[in-house]
N, C-alpha and C positions, 0 to 999 in steps of 0.2 A: 354266252354270246348275247349282245344287245340286239333287241328286236326293234326294227323301225316301227314307229307308231302308225297304225292304220286309222285314218279318220272314219268314224262310224256315225252314220246318219239314219234316223228312224222316221218313218212316215206312219201316221195313225190316220187312216182314211178309208174310203170305200174303193171297191174294185170297179174298173171300167172295162167291160168286155171288148170295147172298140180300141182300147190301148192308148187313147189320146189324153186321158185325164186320170185322176185318181192315183192309186198306188202304182199303176203301170207307168204313168208319166213321171212320177216321183222317182221310182227306181231307175228308170232310164237316165234321168237327170243326174242323180247321184253318181251313177256309173260314169257318165260323160265327164263329170267334174272331179273324178278321182276320190270319191268317198264310197265306203262300203255301205250298201243300202240294206236296211231291214224294214219289216212292215208289221203292223198290227191292223188287220182288216176289220172294219166296223159294219160293212154291208156289201152285198153283191148287187151291182146294178146291171141291168140288161140295156146296153147302149150301143148305138152306132152313130154315124154322122148325122142321121136324121132325127135323133132324139133319144130320150130315156123311155124305154118301153116296160120297165119293171124295176122295183127296188125291193130287195129282200134283206132286211137288217139281220145281223147276227145277234144272238143273245148278248146282252150288255157285258156279262161276265167274260165272254170270249175275248173282247178287246182288252179288258184289264189283265187277263191271264197271259195273253200274247205279250203285252208290254212287260209284265213281270218276268216272263221267261227270258226275253231279250235282255232286259236291264240287269238281271241277276247273273247272267253268264257272259254275254258278248260285250256289254257296256254300250253306252250312248254318249257321244260327244255333242250332238245337237239333234233336235227333233222338230218335226212339223206336224200340225194337225190339219186335216182337210175335212171331208164329209164325216160328221159325227152323228147325224140323223136325229137323235132324241136326247132329252134331258138326262136320262139315266146313264147313257153312254158317256156324255160329257162329264158328269160328276165322277164316274169311276175313273175316267182318263185323268181328270184333275187330281184325284186321290193318288194315282200312281206317280204322276209327275212330282207331287209334293213328297211322297214317300222316298223317292230316289234323290230328291234335291236337285233335279235338273234345272238349269238356268237358261240355257240356250234354246229357248222355245219360240218357234215361229207359228203363229196362228193364222191360217187362211180361213176366214169365216165363211165357208162354203154354204150358200143358202139356196141358190137357184141355178139350174143348169142352163147352158146356152140356149136350149130350145124352150126354156120357160118352166121346166119341171121343178117342183119344190124338192130340195135335198136336205132341208132342215125344217123340222116341225115347228110351228109357231111357238109352242110352249117351251121349246128348247132354247130360244133366243135369250130368255132371262137366265137360264143356267149357264149359257155361254158367257154372258156378261158377268155374272156373279162368281162363277167357279173357275173359269179358264182365263179370262182376260187379265186378272191380277197376276197370273203366272207367266205372262207373255213377255219376252224380250222385244219381239217385233210382231205387229199385226198388219196384214196386207189386204184390207177391204177394197173392193171396187166401189164405184160411186153409189150404186143401189144398196150395197151392203153397208156402206158408211152411213147412208141415210137412215137405215134401220137402227144401227147401233147408236147413232147420235140423236135419233129422234127428230130429224129435221129434213127439209128439202135442200138439195144442193143444185144451184144453178150457176153460180159464179165461183171464181177462185177464192174470193173472200168467204163464201159459204163453205168451201172445202176446208179452208183454214179453221173456220169456226167448228166444223165437224171433227177435224183432227184434234182440236183442243178438248172437245167433249169426250172423244174416245180415249184420249190420253188420260183423262181424269178417271176413267174406269179401271186403270191399272197398267196397261202396256207401257213399256219404257219408250218405245219408238213406234210411231204410227206412219204407215205408208198408204196414202189414199191414191190408188191407181187411177190413171186417166184414160184408160181404154174406152170407157163408156161415154166420155165427153166428146161430142162431135166437133169440138173446136169453136163453136159459136159462142159459148159462154166465156171462154178465155181469150178469144180472138186470135188463136194460134192454130196453124195447121199441124203442129207437132202433138205428140202424146206427152203430156206432162204428168209425171208422178210426183206427188207432194209428200215430203218426208218431214215429220215433226218429232223432235226429241224432248219436248217439254220446255225448250227454250228457243230453239232456232228452227226456222222453216228452210228447207232446201228443195229446190226443184231439179228434177232430172228429166231432160227432154230427149225424146226419140222420134224418129221419122214415123209418121202414121202410114201404115201399109193398108191399102184398101183391098181386103180379101175376106172371104167367108171362112177361110181355114184358120180359125183361131180357137178351136176346141181345146180346152186344157191349159190355156195360157196362164190362168191364175195358179193352178197346181204347179205348173212348171216353174214359174217365177219364184214362188215361195220355196219350192224344192231346191232351186239353185242357190237361194239365200242360205238355206239350211246346210247345204253342202259346203258353202264358203265358211260358215260358222264352225262346222265340224273340223275344217282344215286349219282353223286358227285365225281366220280373217276377223277384223273388227266389224261391227254392225254395218257401218257405212260402206266399207270395202265389199262386204258380202252383198249388200243391196245393189251396188253399182255393177258387180259381176253378174248378179241375177238379171239386171236390166239388159246388159249386153247379151246374155245368154238367150233371153226370150226375144230380143230384137232379131237376132240371127235366126232363131227358130221360126219366126213368122216370115221374115224376108225370103228365106230359102225354102219355101213351102213344098210340101209333098203332093198336094192336089189329089188327096185320096178321098173317096166317098162322094155321095151325091148331095151332102148337106154341109154342116159345119165340120170340116175336116180337121185332123190333128196337125200340130206344128211339127217341125223337123228337129228332133232332139239331138241329132249329131251335127247340125250346122255349125254350132259354135266351135266344136273341136276341129272340124274340117278347116275352118277359117284360121284357127291357131296354127294348124299344121302347114297351111299355105304360107303363113308369115315366116315360119321357121325355114 
C-alpha cells in the first residue's frame, strides 16, 4: 500500500514559556500549515509578554543529538533555525545540516528579543556568518539584524538593497530583509515592505502595517511558515509569499493576550481559508 508523503519540518531553536515565539510558535505554525513539526531545543527561556526573565542554554551536544535523532529516523524535508545562543551550538548545528545534506534551510538570525534582551552572544555572530549562512537557502533578518550581518546602517530602501547584497555574498541563496522595524519614514510608505533578493533580482512584498504591540514572535512565525511551505514542496518565492500572508493574518486578527508585547494569532490564517471555502 502506497503511503501519502507527510511534509516534515524541523525547528532548531529556543523554548518560549509564553508560547508566542521560539519552538512553540514554530510548531503551531507547522501544524496550521499542514506540516509535521519536530524540534531540537537549544535553550530554555523564561518569557512572558513583559520580556525575557531568564535564559538557560542546553549543553551544545544536546542540540546536535536531537537533530541527529530526528534526521536518522523521521527525516526532514525542510528546517529552520531560530535562537542558537552561542558559537558552539551554531557550529554543531551546521555540522549536522552538512552531514545530512539538507538543502531547504531557513535561517532566522535571532539576535534580540522584542523587549531588548540579547538572544545571541556577540562572539556567536561570526560563527553564524561563517558556518551557517553558507548552508542557508533563505535568511530572514529584520532591519537591526541585517545591519549587524551586513556591517552597515540601514536608513533607506537603497541601504536595504545594499545590505541584502552584502548578506547574499555571505552565502544564502535568498535574502529576505523584513520591513517591520521600518516606520515608513525611510521608504515613504505606510506599508510594511519586505525586500527579497535572490542574487539577481529584487522583489518587494507589501503588507498593511498594523499598529499594535502584539507582535511577539513575528519573526519566528514568518520563518516557520516559509519552512512549512518548503517542506510541502513550494518553491522559495511561493513559500515566502505564503509566509507573508500567514503572518499578516496572525497580526491582524490579534489575541490581545498579556500586559506587554503579546503573541500573534497562529490560527488566523487557517480560519480565513476556511471562511473562503
